[in-house]
C-alpha positions in Angstrom: -43.8 -66.9 -56.6 -44.8 -64.9 -59.7 -43.3 -61.8 -58.3 -40.0 -63.5 -57.5 -39.6 -64.7 -61.1 -40.6 -61.2 -62.3 -38.1 -59.5 -60.1 -35.4 -62.0 -61.3 -36.2 -61.3 -64.9 -36.1 -57.5 -64.3 -32.9 -57.8 -62.4 -31.3 -59.9 -65.0 -32.4 -57.6 -67.8 -31.0 -54.5 -65.8 -27.7 -56.2 -65.0 -27.2 -57.3 -68.6 -28.0 -53.6 -69.7 -25.6 -52.3 -67.1 -22.9 -54.8 -68.1 -23.3 -53.8 -71.7 -23.1 -50.0 -70.7 -19.9 -50.6 -68.7 -18.4 -52.7 -71.5 -19.2 -50.0 -74.2 -18.0 -47.1 -72.0 -14.7 -48.9 -71.4 -13.9 -49.1 -75.0 -15.2 -45.7 -75.7 -12.9 -44.2 -73.0 -10.0 -46.1 -74.5 -10.7 -44.9 -77.9 -10.2 -41.4 -76.7 -7.5 -41.7 -74.0 -5.8 -45.0 -74.8 -2.2 -45.5 -76.0 -3.6 -45.5 -79.6 -6.5 -43.3 -79.1 -7.6 -40.1 -80.6 -5.6 -37.9 -78.2 -2.4 -39.9 -78.7 -2.9 -39.4 -82.5 -3.2 -35.6 -82.0 0.0 -35.7 -79.9 1.8 -37.6 -82.6 0.6 -35.2 -85.3 1.9 -32.2 -83.2 5.2 -34.0 -82.8 5.4 -34.6 -86.4 4.8 -30.9 -87.2 7.6 -29.8 -84.6 10.0 -32.3 -86.0 9.4 -31.2 -89.6 10.1 -27.5 -88.6 13.1 -28.6 -86.8 14.4 -30.6 -89.7 13.9 -27.7 -92.1 15.9 -25.5 -89.7 18.6 -28.0 -89.5 18.8 -28.5 -93.3 19.2 -24.7 -93.6 21.9 -24.7 -91.0 23.7 -27.6 -92.8 23.5 -25.9 -96.1 25.1 -22.8 -94.5 27.9 -24.8 -93.1 28.4 -26.6 -96.4 28.8 -23.3 -98.2 31.4 -22.2 -95.6 33.2 -25.4 -95.8 33.2 -25.4 -99.7 35.0 -22.0 -99.5 37.9 -23.7 -97.6 38.6 -26.3 -100.2 41.9 -26.2 -102.1 40.3 -25.9 -105.4 37.9 -23.2 -104.5 40.1 -21.2 -101.9 40.1 -17.5 -102.4 43.3 -16.1 -101.1 41.9 -12.6 -100.5 39.0 -14.1 -98.4 41.4 -16.1 -96.5 43.8 -13.2 -95.8 40.8 -11.0 -94.7 39.3 -13.7 -92.4 42.8 -14.4 -90.8 43.3 -10.7 -90.2 39.9 -10.4 -88.6 40.5 -13.3 -86.3 44.1 -12.4 -85.3 43.4 -8.6 -85.2 46.4 -8.2 -87.5 47.1 -5.2 -89.6 49.6 -4.9 -92.5 51.9 -2.0 -92.1 51.0 -0.8 -95.7 47.3 -0.6 -94.8 45.5 2.5 -94.0 43.5 2.3 -90.8 40.8 4.6 -89.8 39.8 5.0 -86.1 36.3 5.8 -85.4 34.9 7.4 -82.3 32.3 5.0 -80.8 29.4 7.0 -79.5 
């Protein structure tokens, strides 16, 4: 009878410790791999860095386009630049222009 109570006490203590270990390990695993865990935070930080570099690249590209569009406004339009660009796009040459043909190597 004494051994039966002793076994029950030991088994109860071991099962409580085992349950506590499972409970703690569940939360520890979720702290690392869960939806809001440490790995998820690292992934979010990496995405943030990538997005910031892309934002900087897009801002530079936008500034380039804004400069190009500003040159086409009526108050800033340079006639010489417009003529040069039109000739380049249309492959047009004025009869009064002097053309030099170069041999491509």
